[in-house]
Every structure is written in C-alpha cells, then in structure tokens.
N, CA, C and O atoms as a GROMACS GRO file, in nm:
protein
  552
    1UNK      N    1   0.084  -0.119   0.000
    1UNK     CA    2   0.000   0.000   0.000
    1UNK      C    3   0.089   0.126   0.000
    1UNK      O    4   0.191   0.132   0.068
    2UNK      N    5   0.048   0.224  -0.076
    2UNK     CA    6   0.125   0.348  -0.083
    2UNK      C    7   0.113   0.426   0.048
    2UNK      O    8   0.010   0.421   0.115
    3UNK      N    9   0.219   0.497   0.082
    3UNK     CA   10   0.215   0.587   0.197
    3UNK      C   11   0.133   0.711   0.160
    3UNK      O   12   0.100   0.732   0.043
    4UNK      N   13   0.100   0.791   0.260
    4UNK     CA   14   0.028   0.916   0.234
    4UNK      C   15   0.109   1.002   0.138
    4UNK      O   16   0.054   1.059   0.042
    5UNK      N   17   0.238   1.012   0.163
    5UNK     CA   18   0.325   1.094   0.078
    5UNK      C   19   0.325   1.043  -0.066
    5UNK      O   20   0.319   1.123  -0.160
    6UNK      N   21   0.332   0.911  -0.084
    6UNK     CA   22   0.332   0.853  -0.219
    6UNK      C   23   0.199   0.878  -0.291
    6UNK      O   24   0.196   0.904  -0.411
    7UNK      N   25   0.089   0.870  -0.215
    7UNK     CA   26  -0.043   0.897  -0.275
    7UNK      C   27  -0.052   1.041  -0.323
    7UNK      O   28  -0.101   1.069  -0.433
    8UNK      N   29  -0.004   1.135  -0.239
    8UNK     CA   30  -0.007   1.276  -0.277
    8UNK      C   31   0.079   1.297  -0.403
    8UNK      O   32   0.039   1.369  -0.494
    9UNK      N   33   0.194   1.234  -0.408
    9UNK     CA   34   0.282   1.243  -0.526
    9UNK      C   35   0.213   1.186  -0.649
    9UNK      O   36   0.225   1.240  -0.758
   10UNK      N   37   0.141   1.076  -0.631
   10UNK     CA   38   0.066   1.014  -0.742
   10UNK      C   39  -0.034   1.114  -0.800
   10UNK      O   40  -0.044   1.128  -0.922
   11UNK      N   41  -0.108   1.182  -0.713
   11UNK     CA   42  -0.206   1.280  -0.762
   11UNK      C   43  -0.137   1.401  -0.825
   11UNK      O   44  -0.186   1.458  -0.922
   12UNK      N   45  -0.023   1.441  -0.769
   12UNK     CA   46   0.052   1.552  -0.828
   12UNK      C   47   0.096   1.514  -0.970
   12UNK      O   48   0.078   1.591  -1.064
   13UNK      N   49   0.154   1.394  -0.984
   13UNK     CA   50   0.199   1.347  -1.116
   13UNK      C   51   0.081   1.340  -1.213
   13UNK      O   52   0.095   1.376  -1.330
   14UNK      N   53  -0.033   1.294  -1.165
   14UNK     CA   54  -0.152   1.284  -1.251
   14UNK      C   55  -0.197   1.423  -1.297
   14UNK      O   56  -0.224   1.443  -1.415
   15UNK      N   57  -0.204   1.519  -1.203
   15UNK     CA   58  -0.246   1.655  -1.238
   15UNK      C   59  -0.145   1.724  -1.331
   15UNK      O   60  -0.182   1.804  -1.416
   16UNK      N   61  -0.016   1.691  -1.312
   16UNK     CA   62   0.088   1.752  -1.394
   16UNK      C   63   0.082   1.708  -1.541
   16UNK      O   64   0.144   1.771  -1.627
   17UNK      N   65   0.010   1.601  -1.570
   17UNK     CA   66  -0.004   1.554  -1.707
   17UNK      C   67  -0.086   1.652  -1.791
   17UNK      O   68  -0.078   1.651  -1.914
   18UNK      N   69  -0.166   1.735  -1.723
   18UNK     CA   70  -0.256   1.825  -1.794
   18UNK      C   71  -0.199   1.966  -1.798
   18UNK      O   72  -0.145   2.016  -1.699
   19UNK      N   73  -0.211   2.029  -1.915
   19UNK     CA   74  -0.156   2.163  -1.933
   19UNK      C   75  -0.248   2.272  -1.882
   19UNK      O   76  -0.203   2.371  -1.824
   20UNK      N   77  -0.378   2.254  -1.904
   20UNK     CA   78  -0.465   2.366  -1.867
   20UNK      C   79  -0.563   2.330  -1.756
   20UNK      O   80  -0.588   2.213  -1.726
   21UNK      N   81  -0.617   2.435  -1.698
   21UNK     CA   82  -0.707   2.420  -1.584
   21UNK      C   83  -0.830   2.338  -1.613
   21UNK      O   84  -0.876   2.262  -1.528
   22UNK      N   85  -0.885   2.350  -1.734
   22UNK     CA   86  -1.007   2.276  -1.767
   22UNK      C   87  -0.981   2.125  -1.766
   22UNK      O   88  -1.065   2.048  -1.720
   23UNK      N   89  -0.864   2.085  -1.816
   23UNK     CA   90  -0.830   1.942  -1.815
   23UNK      C   91  -0.812   1.892  -1.671
   23UNK      O   92  -0.849   1.780  -1.638
   24UNK      N   93  -0.754   1.977  -1.587
   24UNK     CA   94  -0.736   1.940  -1.445
   24UNK      C   95  -0.872   1.930  -1.376
   24UNK      O   96  -0.894   1.840  -1.296
   25UNK      N   97  -0.963   2.021  -1.409
   25UNK     CA   98  -1.099   2.014  -1.356
   25UNK      C   99  -1.165   1.883  -1.396
   25UNK      O  100  -1.230   1.817  -1.315
   26UNK      N  101  -1.146   1.847  -1.523
   26UNK     CA  102  -1.205   1.722  -1.574
   26UNK      C  103  -1.150   1.603  -1.496
   26UNK      O  104  -1.222   1.509  -1.464
   27UNK      N  105  -1.020   1.608  -1.465
   27UNK     CA  106  -0.958   1.501  -1.385
   27UNK      C  107  -1.026   1.492  -1.247
   27UNK      O  108  -1.057   1.383  -1.200
   28UNK      N  109  -1.047   1.608  -1.184
   28UNK     CA  110  -1.113   1.610  -1.051
   28UNK      C  111  -1.254   1.551  -1.061
   28UNK      O  112  -1.296   1.471  -0.977
   29UNK      N  113  -1.326   1.592  -1.165
   29UNK     CA  114  -1.463   1.541  -1.184
   29UNK      C  115  -1.460   1.391  -1.210
   29UNK      O  116  -1.546   1.317  -1.161
   30UNK      N  117  -1.361   1.345  -1.288
   30UNK     CA  118  -1.348   1.201  -1.314
   30UNK      C  119  -1.325   1.122  -1.185
   30UNK      O  120  -1.369   1.007  -1.173
   31UNK      N  121  -1.256   1.183  -1.090
   31UNK     CA  122  -1.230   1.113  -0.963
   31UNK      C  123  -1.361   1.084  -0.890
   31UNK      O  124  -1.373   0.983  -0.820
   32UNK      N  125  -1.459   1.172  -0.908
   32UNK     CA  126  -1.589   1.152  -0.844
   32UNK      C  127  -1.652   1.019  -0.887
   32UNK      O  128  -1.727   0.957  -0.812
   33UNK      N  129  -1.619   0.976  -1.008
   33UNK     CA  130  -1.674   0.850  -1.060
   33UNK      C  131  -1.616   0.729  -0.987
   33UNK      O  132  -1.672   0.620  -0.993
   34UNK      N  133  -1.503   0.750  -0.916
   34UNK     CA  134  -1.442   0.641  -0.840
   34UNK      C  135  -1.504   0.624  -0.702
   34UNK      O  136  -1.471   0.531  -0.629
   35UNK      N  137  -1.593   0.715  -0.666
   35UNK     CA  138  -1.653   0.713  -0.532
   35UNK      C  139  -1.734   0.585  -0.513
   35UNK      O  140  -1.802   0.537  -0.604
   36UNK      N  141  -1.725   0.532  -0.392
   36UNK     CA  142  -1.804   0.415  -0.358
   36UNK      C  143  -1.947   0.458  -0.330
   36UNK      O  144  -1.975   0.576  -0.308
   37UNK      N  145  -2.036   0.362  -0.331
   37UNK     CA  146  -2.177   0.387  -0.300
   37UNK      C  147  -2.189   0.447  -0.160
   37UNK      O  148  -2.125   0.399  -0.066
   38UNK      N  149  -2.269   0.550  -0.146
   38UNK     CA  150  -2.286   0.617  -0.017
   38UNK      C  151  -2.415   0.569   0.050
   38UNK      O  152  -2.522   0.582  -0.009
   39UNK      N  153  -2.406   0.514   0.171
   39UNK     CA  154  -2.527   0.467   0.240
   39UNK      C  155  -2.619   0.584   0.276
   39UNK      O  156  -2.577   0.677   0.346
   40UNK      N  157  -2.742   0.579   0.230
   40UNK     CA  158  -2.836   0.691   0.246
   40UNK      C  159  -2.859   0.730   0.391
   40UNK      O  160  -2.886   0.847   0.420
   41UNK      N  161  -2.849   0.634   0.484
   41UNK     CA  162  -2.879   0.667   0.624
   41UNK      C  163  -2.779   0.767   0.683
   41UNK      O  164  -2.805   0.827   0.788
   42UNK      N  165  -2.664   0.786   0.616
   42UNK     CA  166  -2.564   0.882   0.665
   42UNK      C  167  -2.581   1.022   0.605
   42UNK      O  168  -2.509   1.115   0.642
   43UNK      N  169  -2.676   1.036   0.512
   43UNK     CA  170  -2.694   1.165   0.446
   43UNK      C  171  -2.775   1.257   0.538
   43UNK      O  172  -2.892   1.286   0.512
   44UNK      N  173  -2.710   1.301   0.646
   44UNK     CA  174  -2.778   1.387   0.743
   44UNK      C  175  -2.681   1.489   0.801
   44UNK      O  176  -2.561   1.486   0.773
   45UNK      N  177  -2.734   1.578   0.883
   45UNK     CA  178  -2.655   1.689   0.938
   45UNK      C  179  -2.534   1.643   1.020
   45UNK      O  180  -2.431   1.710   1.021
   46UNK      N  181  -2.548   1.529   1.087
   46UNK     CA  182  -2.439   1.479   1.173
   46UNK      C  183  -2.308   1.467   1.096
   46UNK      O  184  -2.201   1.497   1.149
   47UNK      N  185  -2.317   1.423   0.971
   47UNK     CA  186  -2.196   1.394   0.894
   47UNK      C  187  -2.166   1.498   0.786
   47UNK      O  188  -2.075   1.481   0.705
   48UNK      N  189  -2.243   1.605   0.786
   48UNK     CA  190  -2.221   1.711   0.687
   48UNK      C  191  -2.098   1.792   0.727
   48UNK      O  192  -2.080   1.826   0.844
   49UNK      N  193  -2.015   1.822   0.630
   49UNK     CA  194  -1.895   1.902   0.654
   49UNK      C  195  -1.934   2.049   0.640
   49UNK      O  196  -1.975   2.093   0.532
   50UNK      N  197  -1.921   2.126   0.748
   50UNK     CA  198  -1.955   2.268   0.739
   50UNK      C  199  -1.839   2.342   0.673
   50UNK      O  200  -1.724   2.298   0.681
   51UNK      N  201  -1.868   2.453   0.609
   51UNK     CA  202  -1.765   2.532   0.543
   51UNK      C  203  -1.747   2.500   0.396
   51UNK      O  204  -1.659   2.556   0.330
   52UNK      N  205  -1.830   2.410   0.343
   52UNK     CA  206  -1.824   2.378   0.199
   52UNK      C  207  -1.940   2.449   0.128
   52UNK      O  208  -2.051   2.458   0.181
   53UNK      N  209  -1.912   2.498   0.007
   53UNK     CA  210  -2.019   2.559  -0.072
   53UNK      C  211  -2.123   2.454  -0.109
   53UNK      O  212  -2.243   2.479  -0.102
   54UNK      N  213  -2.074   2.338  -0.148
   54UNK     CA  214  -2.162   2.226  -0.183
   54UNK      C  215  -2.194   2.150  -0.055
   54UNK      O  216  -2.133   2.173   0.050
   55UNK      N  217  -2.288   2.059  -0.063
   55UNK     CA  218  -2.311   1.970   0.050
   55UNK      C  219  -2.211   1.855   0.041
   55UNK      O  220  -2.200   1.789  -0.062
   56UNK      N  221  -2.139   1.832   0.150
   56UNK     CA  222  -2.041   1.724   0.155
   56UNK      C  223  -2.065   1.645   0.283
   56UNK      O  224  -2.081   1.703   0.391
   57UNK      N  225  -2.069   1.513   0.269
   57UNK     CA  226  -2.085   1.426   0.385
   57UNK      C  227  -1.959   1.341   0.400
   57UNK      O  228  -1.906   1.289   0.302
   58UNK      N  229  -1.913   1.328   0.523
   58UNK     CA  230  -1.792   1.251   0.552
   58UNK      C  231  -1.818   1.168   0.678
   58UNK      O  232  -1.839   1.223   0.786
   59UNK      N  233  -1.818   1.037   0.661
   59UNK     CA  234  -1.854   0.946   0.770
   59UNK      C  235  -1.734   0.858   0.804
   59UNK      O  236  -1.682   0.788   0.718
   60UNK      N  237  -1.689   0.861   0.932
   60UNK     CA  238  -1.576   0.776   0.969
   60UNK      C  239  -1.620   0.631   0.989
   60UNK      O  240  -1.726   0.604   1.045
   61UNK      N  241  -1.538   0.537   0.942
   61UNK     CA  242  -1.559   0.395   0.969
   61UNK      C  243  -1.431   0.347   1.036
   61UNK      O  244  -1.324   0.346   0.975
   62UNK      N  245  -1.444   0.306   1.161
   62UNK     CA  246  -1.326   0.265   1.239
   62UNK      C  247  -1.340   0.118   1.274
   62UNK      O  248  -1.424   0.080   1.356
   63UNK      N  249  -1.256   0.034   1.210
   63UNK     CA  250  -1.259  -0.110   1.236
   63UNK      C  251  -1.116  -0.158   1.250
   63UNK      O  252  -1.030  -0.127   1.168
   64UNK      N  253  -1.092  -0.235   1.357
   64UNK     CA  254  -0.960  -0.296   1.379
   64UNK      C  255  -0.847  -0.195   1.364
   64UNK      O  256  -0.744  -0.221   1.302
   65UNK      N  257  -0.869  -0.078   1.423
   65UNK     CA  258  -0.772   0.032   1.424
   65UNK      C  259  -0.734   0.084   1.285
   65UNK      O  260  -0.624   0.135   1.265
   66UNK      N  261  -0.826   0.068   1.191
   66UNK     CA  262  -0.810   0.128   1.058
   66UNK      C  263  -0.926   0.225   1.039
   66UNK      O  264  -1.042   0.191   1.062
   67UNK      N  265  -0.893   0.346   0.996
   67UNK     CA  266  -0.994   0.449   0.973
   67UNK      C  267  -1.015   0.467   0.823
   67UNK      O  268  -0.922   0.497   0.748
   68UNK      N  269  -1.138   0.447   0.781
   68UNK     CA  270  -1.173   0.476   0.642
   68UNK      C  271  -1.302   0.558   0.645
   68UNK      O  272  -1.354   0.589   0.752
   69UNK      N  273  -1.351   0.593   0.528
   69UNK     CA  274  -1.462   0.688   0.522
   69UNK      C  275  -1.565   0.650   0.417
   69UNK      O  276  -1.532   0.597   0.311
   70UNK      N  277  -1.691   0.680   0.449
   70UNK     CA  278  -1.795   0.694   0.347
   70UNK      C  279  -1.798   0.843   0.317
   70UNK      O  280  -1.778   0.924   0.408
   71UNK      N  281  -1.821   0.880   0.193
   71UNK     CA  282  -1.823   1.022   0.157
   71UNK      C  283  -1.910   1.044   0.035
   71UNK      O  284  -1.929   0.954  -0.047
   72UNK      N  285  -1.960   1.164   0.024
   72UNK     CA  286  -2.039   1.201  -0.093
   72UNK      C  287  -2.052   1.352  -0.098
   72UNK      O  288  -2.026   1.422   0.000
   73UNK      N  289  -2.091   1.402  -0.213
   73UNK     CA  290  -2.120   1.544  -0.230
   73UNK      C  291  -2.222   1.559  -0.341
   73UNK      O  292  -2.234   1.472  -0.428
   74UNK      N  293  -2.297   1.669  -0.336
   74UNK     CA  294  -2.395   1.694  -0.442
   74UNK      C  295  -2.337   1.776  -0.556
   74UNK      O  296  -2.410   1.818  -0.646
   75UNK      N  297  -2.206   1.800  -0.553
   75UNK     CA  298  -2.139   1.874  -0.662
   75UNK      C  299  -2.018   1.793  -0.708
   75UNK      O  300  -1.944   1.738  -0.627
   76UNK      N  301  -1.998   1.787  -0.839
   76UNK     CA  302  -1.894   1.701  -0.895
   76UNK      C  303  -1.753   1.736  -0.849
   76UNK      O  304  -1.675   1.647  -0.814
   77UNK      N  305  -1.719   1.865  -0.849
   77UNK     CA  306  -1.582   1.904  -0.809
   77UNK      C  307  -1.558   1.865  -0.663
   77UNK      O  308  -1.454   1.808  -0.630
   78UNK      N  309  -1.654   1.897  -0.578
   78UNK     CA  310  -1.640   1.863  -0.435
   78UNK      C  311  -1.633   1.712  -0.416
   78UNK      O  312  -1.555   1.663  -0.334
   79UNK      N  313  -1.713   1.640  -0.492
   79UNK     CA  314  -1.711   1.493  -0.480
   79UNK      C  315  -1.576   1.439  -0.528
   79UNK      O  316  -1.522   1.345  -0.469
   80UNK      N  317  -1.522   1.498  -0.633
   80UNK     CA  318  -1.389   1.458  -0.680
   80UNK      C  319  -1.283   1.485  -0.575
   80UNK      O  320  -1.195   1.402  -0.552
   81UNK      N  321  -1.292   1.601  -0.511
   81UNK     CA  322  -1.193   1.637  -0.408
   81UNK      C  323  -1.204   1.546  -0.286
   81UNK      O  324  -1.102   1.500  -0.234
   82UNK      N  325  -1.326   1.521  -0.239
   82UNK     CA  326  -1.341   1.436  -0.120
   82UNK      C  327  -1.299   1.292  -0.153
   82UNK      O  328  -1.250   1.220  -0.066
   83UNK      N  329  -1.319   1.250  -0.278
   83UNK     CA  330  -1.274   1.117  -0.321
   83UNK      C  331  -1.122   1.108  -0.313
   83UNK      O  332  -1.067   1.010  -0.262
   84UNK      N  333  -1.054   1.211  -0.363
   84UNK     CA  334  -0.907   1.214  -0.358
   84UNK      C  335  -0.858   1.214  -0.213
   84UNK      O  336  -0.769   1.138  -0.177
   85UNK      N  337  -0.916   1.302  -0.130
   85UNK     CA  338  -0.872   1.311   0.010
   85UNK      C  339  -0.894   1.180   0.084
   85UNK      O  340  -0.809   1.138   0.163
   86UNK      N  341  -1.007   1.114   0.060
   86UNK     CA  342  -1.033   0.987   0.128
   86UNK      C  343  -0.946   0.875   0.073
   86UNK      O  344  -0.915   0.779   0.144
   87UNK      N  345  -0.906   0.888  -0.053
   87UNK     CA  346  -0.812   0.790  -0.109
   87UNK      C  347  -0.673   0.809  -0.045
   87UNK      O  348  -0.604   0.712  -0.015
   88UNK      N  349  -0.634   0.934  -0.025
   88UNK     CA  350  -0.503   0.963   0.035
   88UNK      C  351  -0.502   0.922   0.183
   88UNK      O  352  -0.409   0.855   0.228
   89UNK      N  353  -0.604   0.963   0.257
   89UNK     CA  354  -0.601   0.948   0.402
   89UNK      C  355  -0.683   0.831   0.457
   89UNK      O  356  -0.672   0.799   0.575
   90UNK      N  357  -0.763   0.767   0.374
   90UNK     CA  358  -0.846   0.657   0.421
   90UNK      C  359  -0.771   0.525   0.430
   90UNK      O  360  -0.661   0.511   0.377
   91UNK      N  361  -0.832   0.428   0.497
   91UNK     CA  362  -0.775   0.293   0.513
   91UNK      C  363  -0.638   0.295   0.579
   91UNK      O  364  -0.546   0.226   0.537
   92UNK      N  365  -0.628   0.375   0.684
   92UNK     CA  366  -0.501   0.388   0.757
   92UNK      C  367  -0.525   0.387   0.907
   92UNK      O  368  -0.637   0.406   0.954
   93UNK      N  369  -0.418   0.366   0.979
   93UNK     CA  370  -0.422   0.378   1.124
   93UNK      C  371  -0.450   0.526   1.156
   93UNK      O  372  -0.387   0.614   1.098
   94UNK      N  373  -0.543   0.552   1.248
   94UNK     CA  374  -0.576   0.692   1.280
   94UNK      C  375  -0.454   0.775   1.321
   94UNK      O  376  -0.446   0.894   1.291
   95UNK      N  377  -0.358   0.714   1.390
   95UNK     CA  378  -0.237   0.787   1.432
   95UNK      C  379  -0.156   0.832   1.312
   95UNK      O  380  -0.102   0.943   1.311
   96UNK      N  381  -0.149   0.747   1.209
   96UNK     CA  382  -0.075   0.783   1.086
   96UNK      C  383  -0.140   0.906   1.021
   96UNK      O  384  -0.071   0.996   0.975
   97UNK      N  385  -0.273   0.907   1.018
   97UNK     CA  386  -0.344   1.021   0.960
   97UNK      C  387  -0.320   1.146   1.044
   97UNK      O  388  -0.285   1.252   0.993
   98UNK      N  389  -0.339   1.130   1.175
   98UNK     CA  390  -0.323   1.242   1.268
   98UNK      C  391  -0.183   1.303   1.259
   98UNK      O  392  -0.168   1.425   1.265
   99UNK      N  393  -0.082   1.218   1.245
   99UNK     CA  394   0.057   1.265   1.245
   99UNK      C  395   0.108   1.305   1.107
   99UNK      O  396   0.222   1.349   1.093
  100UNK      N  397   0.024   1.291   1.004
  100UNK     CA  398   0.072   1.323   0.870
  100UNK      C  399   0.083   1.474   0.852
  100UNK      O  400   0.017   1.552   0.922
  101UNK      N  401   0.166   1.512   0.759
  101UNK     CA  402   0.191   1.654   0.733
  101UNK      C  403   0.093   1.701   0.625
  101UNK      O  404   0.117   1.683   0.506
  102UNK      N  405  -0.018   1.761   0.670
  102UNK     CA  406  -0.124   1.802   0.577
  102UNK      C  407  -0.074   1.909   0.479
  102UNK      O  408  -0.133   1.928   0.373
  103UNK      N  409   0.034   1.977   0.515
  103UNK     CA  410   0.092   2.079   0.426
  103UNK      C  411   0.141   2.018   0.294
  103UNK      O  412   0.151   2.087   0.193
  104UNK      N  413   0.170   1.888   0.296
  104UNK     CA  414   0.219   1.821   0.174
  104UNK      C  415   0.122   1.836   0.058
  104UNK      O  416   0.163   1.834  -0.058
  105UNK      N  417  -0.007   1.851   0.089
  105UNK     CA  418  -0.107   1.865  -0.017
  105UNK      C  419  -0.083   1.989  -0.102
  105UNK      O  420  -0.132   1.996  -0.215
  106UNK      N  421  -0.009   2.086  -0.050
  106UNK     CA  422   0.017   2.209  -0.126
  106UNK      C  423   0.083   2.182  -0.260
  106UNK      O  424   0.068   2.259  -0.354
  107UNK      N  425   0.158   2.070  -0.270
  107UNK     CA  426   0.224   2.040  -0.398
  107UNK      C  427   0.124   2.010  -0.509
  107UNK      O  428   0.161   2.010  -0.626
  108UNK      N  429  -0.002   1.986  -0.474
  108UNK     CA  430  -0.102   1.961  -0.578
  108UNK      C  431  -0.143   2.090  -0.650
  108UNK      O  432  -0.210   2.086  -0.753
  109UNK      N  433  -0.102   2.205  -0.594
  109UNK     CA  434  -0.134   2.335  -0.654
  109UNK      C  435  -0.284   2.359  -0.671
  109UNK      O  436  -0.327   2.420  -0.769
  110UNK      N  437  -0.361   2.310  -0.577
  110UNK     CA  438  -0.506   2.329  -0.587
  110UNK      C  439  -0.545   2.474  -0.571
  110UNK      O  440  -0.651   2.516  -0.616
  111UNK      N  441  -0.458   2.553  -0.506
  111UNK     CA  442  -0.488   2.696  -0.488
  111UNK      C  443  -0.505   2.766  -0.622
  111UNK      O  444  -0.586   2.858  -0.635
  112UNK      N  445  -0.429   2.722  -0.720
  112UNK     CA  446  -0.436   2.781  -0.854
  112UNK      C  447  -0.565   2.738  -0.923
  112UNK      O  448  -0.629   2.816  -0.994
  113UNK      N  449  -0.602   2.613  -0.900
  113UNK     CA  450  -0.714   2.551  -0.970
  113UNK      C  451  -0.849   2.587  -0.909
  113UNK      O  452  -0.947   2.608  -0.981
  114UNK      N  453  -0.855   2.593  -0.777
  114UNK     CA  454  -0.984   2.606  -0.710
  114UNK      C  455  -1.014   2.751  -0.670
  114UNK      O  456  -0.923   2.828  -0.639
  115UNK      N  457  -1.140   2.785  -0.672
  115UNK     CA  458  -1.184   2.917  -0.625
  115UNK      C  459  -1.164   2.922  -0.473
  115UNK      O  460  -1.154   2.818  -0.408
  116UNK      N  461  -1.157   3.043  -0.415
  116UNK     CA  462  -1.141   3.052  -0.269
  116UNK      C  463  -1.248   2.974  -0.193
  116UNK      O  464  -1.219   2.911  -0.091
  117UNK      N  465  -1.371   2.977  -0.241
  117UNK     CA  466  -1.479   2.902  -0.175
  117UNK      C  467  -1.453   2.752  -0.174
  117UNK      O  468  -1.476   2.685  -0.074
  118UNK      N  469  -1.404   2.701  -0.287
  118UNK     CA  470  -1.374   2.558  -0.296
  118UNK      C  471  -1.253   2.523  -0.211
  118UNK      O  472  -1.249   2.416  -0.149
  119UNK      N  473  -1.155   2.613  -0.208
  119UNK     CA  474  -1.036   2.589  -0.121
  119UNK      C  475  -1.079   2.580   0.024
  119UNK      O  476  -1.032   2.493   0.098
  120UNK      N  477  -1.170   2.669   0.067
  120UNK     CA  478  -1.222   2.662   0.204
  120UNK      C  479  -1.289   2.528   0.228
  120UNK      O  480  -1.275   2.468   0.335
  121UNK      N  481  -1.362   2.480   0.128
  121UNK     CA  482  -1.430   2.350   0.140
  121UNK      C  483  -1.330   2.238   0.158
  121UNK      O  484  -1.350   2.150   0.241
  122UNK      N  485  -1.223   2.239   0.079
  122UNK     CA  486  -1.118   2.136   0.090
  122UNK      C  487  -1.054   2.142   0.229
  122UNK      O  488  -1.030   2.039   0.291
  123UNK      N  489  -1.027   2.264   0.277
  123UNK     CA  490  -0.971   2.278   0.412
  123UNK      C  491  -1.066   2.225   0.518
  123UNK      O  492  -1.023   2.164   0.616
  124UNK      N  493  -1.196   2.247   0.499
  124UNK     CA  494  -1.296   2.194   0.593
  124UNK      C  495  -1.297   2.042   0.591
  124UNK      O  496  -1.307   1.978   0.695
  125UNK      N  497  -1.287   1.983   0.471
  125UNK     CA  498  -1.283   1.836   0.459
  125UNK      C  499  -1.160   1.781   0.531
  125UNK      O  500  -1.168   1.684   0.606
  126UNK      N  501  -1.046   1.846   0.508
  126UNK     CA  502  -0.922   1.802   0.573
  126UNK      C  503  -0.931   1.814   0.725
  126UNK      O  504  -0.887   1.724   0.797
  127UNK      N  505  -0.988   1.922   0.772
  127UNK     CA  506  -1.004   1.942   0.916
  127UNK      C  507  -1.090   1.830   0.975
  127UNK      O  508  -1.061   1.780   1.084
  128UNK      N  509  -1.195   1.792   0.904
  128UNK     CA  510  -1.285   1.687   0.951
  128UNK      C  511  -1.212   1.553   0.954
  128UNK      O  512  -1.226   1.477   1.049
  129UNK      N  513  -1.134   1.524   0.850
  129UNK     CA  514  -1.056   1.400   0.846
  129UNK      C  515  -0.961   1.395   0.965
  129UNK      O  516  -0.950   1.294   1.034
  130UNK      N  517  -0.894   1.507   0.989
  130UNK     CA  518  -0.799   1.514   1.100
  130UNK      C  519  -0.872   1.500   1.235
  130UNK      O  520  -0.824   1.431   1.325
  131UNK      N  521  -0.986   1.566   1.247
  131UNK     CA  522  -1.067   1.558   1.369
  131UNK      C  523  -1.106   1.412   1.400
  131UNK      O  524  -1.094   1.367   1.514
  132UNK      N  525  -1.152   1.341   1.297
  132UNK     CA  526  -1.186   1.199   1.315
  132UNK      C  527  -1.063   1.118   1.355
  132UNK      O  528  -1.070   1.032   1.443
  133UNK      N  529  -0.950   1.145   1.289
  133UNK     CA  530  -0.826   1.071   1.318
  133UNK      C  531  -0.783   1.093   1.464
  133UNK      O  532  -0.741   0.999   1.531
  134UNK      N  533  -0.795   1.216   1.511
  134UNK     CA  534  -0.759   1.247   1.650
  134UNK      C  535  -0.855   1.173   1.745
  134UNK      O  536  -0.812   1.116   1.846
  135UNK      N  537  -0.982   1.175   1.713
  135UNK     CA  538  -1.082   1.110   1.799
  135UNK      C  539  -1.056   0.959   1.811
  135UNK      O  540  -1.075   0.902   1.918
  136UNK      N  541  -1.013   0.896   1.704
  136UNK     CA  542  -0.992   0.750   1.705
  136UNK      C  543  -0.849   0.711   1.741
  136UNK      O  544  -0.818   0.592   1.748
  137UNK      N  545  -0.762   0.809   1.764
  137UNK     CA  546  -0.622   0.780   1.799
  137UNK      C  547  -0.605   0.748   1.947
  137UNK      O  548  -0.500   0.700   1.989
  138UNK      N  549  -0.707   0.774   2.025
  138UNK     CA  550  -0.694   0.762   2.171
  138UNK      C  551  -0.692   0.618   2.216
  138UNK      O  552  -0.682   0.591   2.336
   0.00000   0.00000   0.00000
C-alpha cells in the first residue's frame, strides 16, 4: 500500500499531465466517478462538513484500528476532491493520519485551480478527516 506521501505524489503526477485548468478540472470530476456507493442513512446533518459551498458528507468507519470513510457530495468538483482526500487518508491507522503533514497537499497546486470558496471547502474536509483521526487515535 502506498504511503500518504506517495499517494499525494501520485495525484501531483496525474495533475501535472494536464496543461490547462479545464483538463485538471475534468480530472477532478473524473475522480468523483471512483466514489463508492454512499449509504443513504448517513446523508444527514451529523456527517455534513460545514464550510463547503456544496453539501459534503464525511462518515468515519473505524474497524480494527483502521480508519476509512464513506463520503459524498452533491457537486462534482467537491465529490472529486473528497474522493481524492479519502483515497489519500483513508484505510489507515488513525495515528498515521493524525501525524501526517497536511501541508504536503500544497504540492497539488489546488490553490491555482480552485476558487477561494472551494479551497475553504477542501480545508474543511481536511479538518474533519484530522478531527476523526484524533478522535480514534486515543
């Protein structure tokens, strides 16, 4: 299994294949198609990520000291982003997630690609992932 750092590098290399912003957007939207089925019973306020322009749901699944996530969004770009983040940080020991250097994501250059509102949404998703990781690290 790839480390968090290797996963981030994988997405950087993938995004670097595209010259223009529209192609990178298409890549993000394509990632949404990789999302797993979202259980409807979790589509509620408890699991909604605040601070996103779109509706985003992020549900922690903690089994045998591995943290993974159910996730969904009603907007393609947000769904693509949450899919990428859950691919990078999901299926790991909560301590590994908690101790990871979230700044590494900066190499993806999402600041250039995403509007300030979407960047805030991504930061909110990351904060929620980290919050869950801290809660399950105890």
